[in-house]
C-alpha positions as CSV (number, residue, x, y, z in Angstrom):
1,X,104.3,136.1,104.1
2,X,107.1,138.1,102.4
3,X,110.4,136.7,101.1
4,X,113.0,136.2,103.8
5,X,110.5,137.3,106.5
6,X,111.7,134.9,109.2
7,X,114.8,133.5,107.5
8,X,117.4,132.2,110.0
9,X,115.3,132.9,113.1
10,X,115.0,130.6,116.2
11,X,111.4,129.6,115.6
12,X,110.6,126.2,117.0
13,X,107.0,125.8,115.9
14,X,104.8,127.6,113.5
15,X,101.0,127.9,112.9
16,X,100.1,130.1,110.0
17,X,96.6,131.6,110.3
18,X,93.9,130.9,107.8
19,X,93.6,133.6,105.2
20,X,97.3,133.7,104.3
21,X,97.7,132.7,100.7
22,X,101.4,132.9,99.9
23,X,104.6,131.9,101.7
24,X,107.5,133.8,100.0
25,X,110.9,132.6,98.9
26,X,113.1,131.7,101.8
27,X,110.4,133.0,104.3
28,X,111.4,130.3,106.9
29,X,114.6,128.9,105.4
30,X,117.6,128.3,107.7
31,X,115.3,128.1,110.7
32,X,117.4,125.3,112.3
33,X,115.1,124.7,115.2
34,X,111.7,124.7,113.4
35,X,110.4,121.3,114.2
36,X,106.7,121.6,113.5
37,X,104.5,123.6,111.1
38,X,100.8,123.9,110.6
39,X,99.7,125.3,107.3
40,X,96.2,126.6,106.6
41,X,94.2,125.4,103.7
42,X,94.2,128.9,102.2
43,X,97.9,128.7,101.1
44,X,98.1,128.7,97.3
45,X,101.8,129.1,96.8
46,X,104.9,128.0,98.8
47,X,107.9,129.8,97.4
48,X,111.4,128.6,96.6
49,X,113.4,127.6,99.7
50,X,110.4,128.5,101.9
51,X,111.2,125.9,104.6
52,X,114.6,124.8,103.3
53,X,116.8,123.7,106.2
54,X,113.9,123.4,108.7
55,X,114.2,120.0,110.6
56,X,110.5,119.4,111.0
57,X,111.4,116.5,113.3
58,X,108.2,116.6,115.3
59,X,106.1,115.7,112.3
60,X,105.2,112.3,110.8
61,X,102.8,113.5,108.1
62,X,103.0,116.5,105.9
63,X,99.6,117.4,104.5
64,X,99.9,120.1,101.9
65,X,97.1,122.8,102.1
66,X,93.9,122.1,100.2
67,X,94.2,125.3,98.1
68,X,97.9,124.8,97.3
69,X,98.8,125.1,93.6
70,X,102.5,125.4,93.5
71,X,105.5,124.2,95.6
72,X,108.7,126.1,94.7
73,X,112.1,124.8,94.1
74,X,113.8,123.4,97.2
75,X,110.8,124.5,99.3
76,X,111.4,121.8,101.9
77,X,114.9,120.8,100.9
78,X,117.2,119.0,103.4
79,X,121.0,119.2,103.1
80,X,122.7,115.9,102.3
81,X,124.3,115.8,105.8
82,X,121.0,116.3,107.6
83,X,118.1,114.3,106.1
84,X,114.5,114.5,107.3
85,X,113.7,111.0,108.6
86,X,110.6,111.8,110.8
87,X,108.1,112.6,108.0
88,X,106.9,109.2,106.8
89,X,103.8,110.2,104.8
90,X,102.6,113.1,102.7
91,X,99.4,114.2,101.1
92,X,99.4,116.2,97.9
93,X,96.0,117.8,97.4
94,X,93.7,118.1,94.4
95,X,94.8,121.6,93.3
96,X,98.6,121.2,93.1
97,X,99.8,121.8,89.5
98,X,103.6,122.0,90.0
99,X,106.2,120.7,92.4
100,X,109.6,122.4,92.0
101,X,113.1,120.9,91.6
102,X,114.4,119.3,94.9
103,X,111.2,120.4,96.7
104,X,111.3,117.4,99.1
105,X,114.9,116.3,98.6
106,X,116.5,114.1,101.2
107,X,113.3,113.1,103.0
108,X,114.7,109.7,103.8
109,X,111.8,108.6,106.0
110,X,109.1,109.3,103.4
111,X,107.4,105.9,102.7
112,X,104.1,107.0,101.2
113,X,102.8,109.9,99.2
114,X,99.0,110.1,98.4
115,X,98.5,112.2,95.3
116,X,95.0,113.7,94.6
117,X,96.3,116.3,92.1
118,X,94.5,115.5,88.8
119,X,95.9,118.7,87.3
120,X,99.5,118.0,88.2
121,X,101.6,119.3,85.3
122,X,105.2,119.2,86.5
123,X,107.3,117.4,89.1
124,X,110.8,119.0,89.0
125,X,114.2,117.3,88.9
126,X,115.0,115.3,92.1
127,X,111.8,116.7,93.7
128,X,111.7,113.6,95.9
129,X,115.4,112.8,95.9
130,X,117.7,110.9,93.7
131,X,119.6,107.6,93.8
132,X,121.9,108.7,96.6
133,X,119.6,111.1,98.6
134,X,116.3,109.4,97.9
135,X,113.1,109.8,99.7
136,X,113.0,106.3,101.1
137,X,114.8,103.1,100.5
138,X,114.3,99.8,102.4
139,X,115.9,96.9,100.6
140,X,114.1,94.5,98.3
141,X,110.4,93.8,97.9
142,X,108.7,90.9,96.1
143,X,106.0,91.4,93.5
144,X,104.6,88.4,91.7
145,X,107.8,86.4,92.4
146,X,110.2,89.1,91.2
147,X,112.4,91.2,93.4
148,X,112.7,95.0,93.2
149,X,114.4,97.7,95.1
150,X,111.7,99.3,97.3
151,X,111.2,103.0,97.6
152,X,108.6,105.6,98.3
153,X,105.1,104.4,97.3
154,X,103.2,107.0,95.3
155,X,99.5,106.3,95.5
156,X,97.6,108.1,92.8
157,X,94.1,108.7,94.3
158,X,92.3,109.9,91.1
159,X,89.1,108.2,89.9
160,X,89.6,108.7,86.1
161,X,92.0,106.0,85.0
162,X,93.5,108.0,82.1
163,X,94.1,111.0,84.3
164,X,95.5,108.9,87.0
165,X,98.0,107.3,84.6
166,X,99.0,110.7,83.2
167,X,99.7,111.9,86.8
168,X,101.6,108.7,87.6
169,X,103.8,109.3,84.6
170,X,104.9,112.6,86.1
171,X,106.8,110.6,88.8
172,X,109.8,109.4,86.9
173,X,111.9,106.9,88.8
174,X,115.5,108.1,88.9
175,X,114.6,111.5,87.5
176,X,112.5,113.2,90.2
177,X,111.9,110.4,92.7
178,X,113.2,107.1,93.7
179,X,110.6,104.3,93.8
180,X,112.7,101.3,92.8
181,X,111.1,99.4,90.0
182,X,107.5,99.7,91.3
183,X,106.7,103.1,89.9
184,X,103.2,104.0,91.1
185,X,100.0,102.4,92.4
186,X,96.9,103.6,90.6
187,X,93.7,102.9,92.5
188,X,91.3,100.9,90.4
189,X,88.0,102.4,91.1
190,X,86.2,100.1,88.7
191,X,87.0,97.1,90.9
192,X,86.3,98.7,94.3
């Protein structure tokens, strides 16, 4: 889908057909009534600002396409005065290698992100928010008798422990996401 193809139009819902591989820069940005999208697994690239400004208020889960490799800067960005509060969970598939700056900025309802991307190389600045416009914040939680600020829970769903830790290290609290003190959960396959 070319750059700026549907920028600023009155689309309310969108289903992209299987076989489309790229969504261009700003292809659906400023679509202020776009409340729901269905992305095919064939998408490999979502460009900069692709869905920036789209409310997506009829969605609770955002599952990124199975073949997706790259999410551009501000691809799903929400302005500071209009956060996305409806999407509470997200799935980042196995093939994602990069998530751009501010890609999911101001998704204030985002409680859980399942990460399967063993080859994840970069997570851009404020990709999941910052201290003021974070993905999710809900007071204090207790862990082993200590209290921490709670935030989005990034669950690293990768079998190899070293790879899982390397991916977890990409999510830097206060740099590209806000998770409070509990940074990541790494599934322990050895004890399952």
